[in-house]
N, C-alpha and C positions, 0 to 999 in steps of 0.2 A: 811234145812239151806244150802245156798251157802258158799262155802269156797274160800275166797280172799286171794291171795299170796300177802305179803308186807314184806318189808324189816325192820326188827327190832332189835335194838342192844341188845345183851345178856349182862346182868350185868356182868360187870368184864371181859368179853372176846371179846369186840369190836362188831362183826358184824356176824349175821347169819340169815338163813331164817326161819320164823316162819309163822304158818298158823293163820289168823284171820277170824273170822266168821261174815258174813254179811248176813242178813236174806232177804229171797226173797221180803217181803213186802218193805223193803228199797230199793233194787234194782228196784222195781216196780215204785218207784217216780221217777227214772231216766227217764223211758219211758215217764211219764206224764209231766216231766219239761223240756223235750227236747226243745231247743230254736233255732230259726232260726236268720241268721245275712244276712246283706245286704253288697255288696261292689261294688264300681263303677269305677273299674279299671280292666285292662287285662294286666297290665305291669307284667314283669317276674322278673328278678334280677336286683334290683337297688342298686349302689354302695352307701354304706353309706353315704360317704361324700357328694354325691351328693343330696342325700335325706335330709341331714342336711343343706347344703349350698346354694341350688338352690331354685327357684320358683316352683319346683315340688309340685302339690296340696297333701299334706300329708293326707288330709282329706279322699282321696279315699281309704286310707288303713284302715279307722276306721269303725268297723261293726255297723251298726244301727239295735238295736235290735228290734224285733217284739215281744213286751210284752203287757200284759194285764194293763190296767189302774191301777189295785190295785198294781201290782209290781212297774210301774213307781212311784206311789206316795211314795214308800220307798226309792227312790233315796235322798240323802242328799241335802238339799236345796244350790243353787249355792251362795246365799248370805251369807251363813255360809262357810267362806273360810277356807281351810285346814291349819294348822300350818306348817311352813317351818321349818324343822330340819336341824342341822348340821350333823348329822348322828343317825342311830337307837339307839346308846348309850344313846342319849337323853331320851328315853322312855322306855329302856329294862326293867327296873324294874316294868314297870305297867302291863306288859303281861306275862304269864306263857308259853303260846303256840305261835309259830311263824310259819305261813303257808308261804313258801318262794317260788315263780315263779322261773324257772331256766332261761330260755334265756332272755336277757336284765336285769337280776338281778344279778344272780351267774355268768354266763359267757356268751359268744357271740357264742356258738355252738362249739368252738375250745379251748378258752383260758379263764380261770378265770380272772373276771375283777380284776383290783387293789383294793384292801382294801377288798375284798368280802370273801376271806378265812379268813381274820383276824375277820371279823365281825361275821361270822358263829360260828368261834372258841370262841370267847368272849361271844356269846349268850349261847352257850353249856355250858362254864365255869360257867356262872352265873345261871345255873340251869333251863334254858328255855328247853322245848320240842320243837324241830326245826323239822318240816316236809316239804318236798318238794311236793307242790301241783302244778302240771304241766299240761298244755294242750299238753301232748306229746303223740304220737302215740304208744310209747314204753311201755313195760310192767315195772311195778315199780322196780323190782330188776334190771333191764338193767339201769333204770335211776340212781340208787345210785352207781352202778359199774362204771359208765362213768364219775362220779365225782371224784373218787379217783385219776386218772392220773392228775387232774387239781389242785391237792393240798388240796382237802376237805377230811378230815377223816370220813369214813362212821359211825364211833361209834358217831359222833356229831348229827346224824339224828334219830329221832325216827321212821322214816318210809318215805315213798313216797307214794301219791296219784296221778295217772296219768289217764287221759282220755282213754290211750290205755289199761290199766289195766282193768278198768271198763268196756270197750267194749268187750274185751276178755271174761270177766266173764258173761256179757249179753248174748253172743253168745254161750258160753258153756253151762250155766244153763237155759236159754230160760225161766225166770221167769215171763214175762208179755205177754199179748195178742200179742203185737206188734212182739216181737222175736220169740213167738211160730208159727206165721203165716209167718215168712220170707222164709222158705223153706232151701235148702241146696245148692243151685248153686249160685253162686255170681261172679260178675265183681269186681276185686280188683285192686284199684289204690294205687300203694305203691311208695316206694323209690328204687333208683338204687344206685348212689354213696354214698348216705347216710346210705345205708343197707336195705334191703328189710325186711318187718315185717312177721314174720312167723305165719301162721294159723294152725300150728300142733296141733292135739288134738280137733280141733272144728268140724271136720266131714263135711267141706265143700269142695264142688267141684268148683274150679276155671274155669270159662268160659270168653271167649273173647268177644261174642257178646249178645246183649240185648235179642234177641229172645230165647236165651238158659238159661237165668238168672231168679233168683226170685228175686234179689236184688242187689243193688252196695254197696260196702264198700270202704271208702276213709281213708287210712293211710298216703298216700304221694302224690307227684304230678310229679313223674318222669317217672313211669313205669306202664303200663297195664300189670298186671301178666298174664303169659301165651301168650302174644302177643309181648311185648318187650319194650324198651324205647320209650316214648310217650311225645310230647310236650302238652302244655295246650290246644292248639287248637284241637289237636288229642282227648284229653279227652273230650272236649266240643262238638266235633262232634258226640262221642259215646253217650254222655248223651242226645244229641238232639235226638237221636234214641230210647233211653230208656224212655224219657218223656211220649210219647203217650201210651207206655205199662205199665204205672203208677207204675215203679220199684222204691220202697223205696231206699233212700240213707242214710246209717248209716255212720256218720262223727266221726271218732275216734280223730281228731284234729280239735276243731272249730277255731282255729287262722286263720286268714286272711294272715298275714305274719309274719316272725320271724326273728331275727338278726342272720346272718350266717358268722362270721368273721366280714369284712368291708362291707358287702352287707344285702340286705333284700331278703329273700326267699319266694315266694307264698307257702301258705300251703293249706291244704284241705277246709278250709274255704271259699277259693276263688271258689272252685268246687261248693260247697253249695249254693253259691249266684247264680251262673250261673244256676244251676239246679231249683233253686226257680223260676228264671224268666221265666224258661220254663214251669212252672207250677207243678214241680215235687215235691215230698214228701220228706222232709229233717228231720233227727232226730239227734241231737248233743249229745255227750256223755261227755262233759266236762265244764268248767267255761264259762259263769256264773251261770250254773245250781246249785241250792242251795245243791242238794244231795251230790256233790263233798265235800262241807264244812261239812255236816253231816258224810260223811265216815271218814274226818279228825278227827272230834271230837271223833268218836267210835275208831279210831285208837289209840288215846292217852289216851283212858280209862275214858272217861268223864262220871260220873254218874249223876251229875247235868248239864242238859244243859244250863240253864239261866246263871249259875254262870261261866261255862266254856266260854260262849260266851263273857262275860265281861273280861274275861282274855285272848282272843284270837286276834290276829292281823294278817292280810294278808299283804304280800308285793309283789307289781308287777308292771310292766311298761304298761300294757294296761289299760287304764280307762275303757273300753267297757267290758273286761273279768275279770282282777284283782279286779279292784275297784268297779264296779257294782255288781259283784259276791259277794263281801264282804259286802256291803250294805244290798243286798237282804238276805243274811245270817245272818244280825244282828250284824256283828262283825266290829271291827275297821280295818283300812287299811292305808298303806303307799305307795305312789305312787312314782315311781323312773322315775324321768324325762328323764334321759339319755338314754331311749330305744326306742320304736316305734314312741313315740311322740317328739323325740329330734328336728326335722325339725320345728315343729309348736312353741317350746319353744326357737327356734333360737340358739340351742346348736351347733354351728359349729366347735367345737374343743373337745377334749376329756376332757378338764379341764373347760368347761363352767359352769358358775354358774348363772343361770337364776335369776334375781330379783323376789321378790313375785308377782308383777304385772303381769309377764309372765305366772306365774301358775293360777293366778285368771282369766286371759283372757281365757286360755285354758278349764278351768272348765265351763266358760260360755258359750263357743262354743259348748261343748259336753254336757252341761246339767248334768254333774256328778262332784260330789266333793269328794275328799277322806278326811280321817281324818287328816292325815300327808302327807308332801312332802319332798323328798330328790333328790338332783340331780343324785346321784349314791348310790349304797348301800355300805356302810361303816359305821364303828363304830364313 
């Protein structure tokens, strides 16, 4: 059995680290469900005001999922429009487990959004199990620790599931044929100013050139570990050398962009798109893969999967990650309009309130509809 570290509140004592057990067979499913995305932009850091208020085509930031027809058929029909809520308090009594995305929902990477702290607190006080479900390249315990200075009490959360945590466990335990075959030498794309992701305990040798590597690992888009700070073009050039060598790319964060203060920052999903275009092999470790939701159900101690699905709801700002992932997992969803799709909804100010028609048009364009929608995460 593989041991996965998660952050679970201790009864009556706030917060502590516990060890949750995840079977190798469950980890294996992640390998099988690795999903690819496409992106049609090479832009780097876009001011959020420009993204919201100008004619920059935001569709270039929306991942187009390569999925089987059977998966596509599970999408919510676009003629079934999502109900527009005043806030999550409108439906809080209908769901016992809430899966909350981080960036674009709880905070902008630096500061909690207005009303977000209150909304989480009220969910917790109402008896809900609240889990952070994030395509973050960080490990789960790091994720919850980061929320504390923003005003979120760690005792409000039943735990955190991050794509970075699952990536770490897959590389440590090697439960599937893919991960057993990877070897131990990797090119590591990571962060600089945002803080490098540690590979300690994984037994990996970080190298700088494709001819010395067995695979590539993408946690960030600022630094090539062992080489130094790198631009996106530098990373693309390196991947062009790696593609003919058939080096697999493991993506610890499938997001294409994320909110970062008042800007949008490119994420490892951007590298994945480019590598796919080169004919490279890409494996994703996060939403919308169903394994992430399965792990969340296991974290909250669900014994009856069908019953738990009916009581579970996911909240996120990405139609192609949060909402589509929830649809595929068979659970309800709340789409937060004021995140990465804000420009498409013409939300050109922090207090914008798009009408129902704007949301409906967005769902038609992307072919995905959530269960509910709110402009911002609020009670």
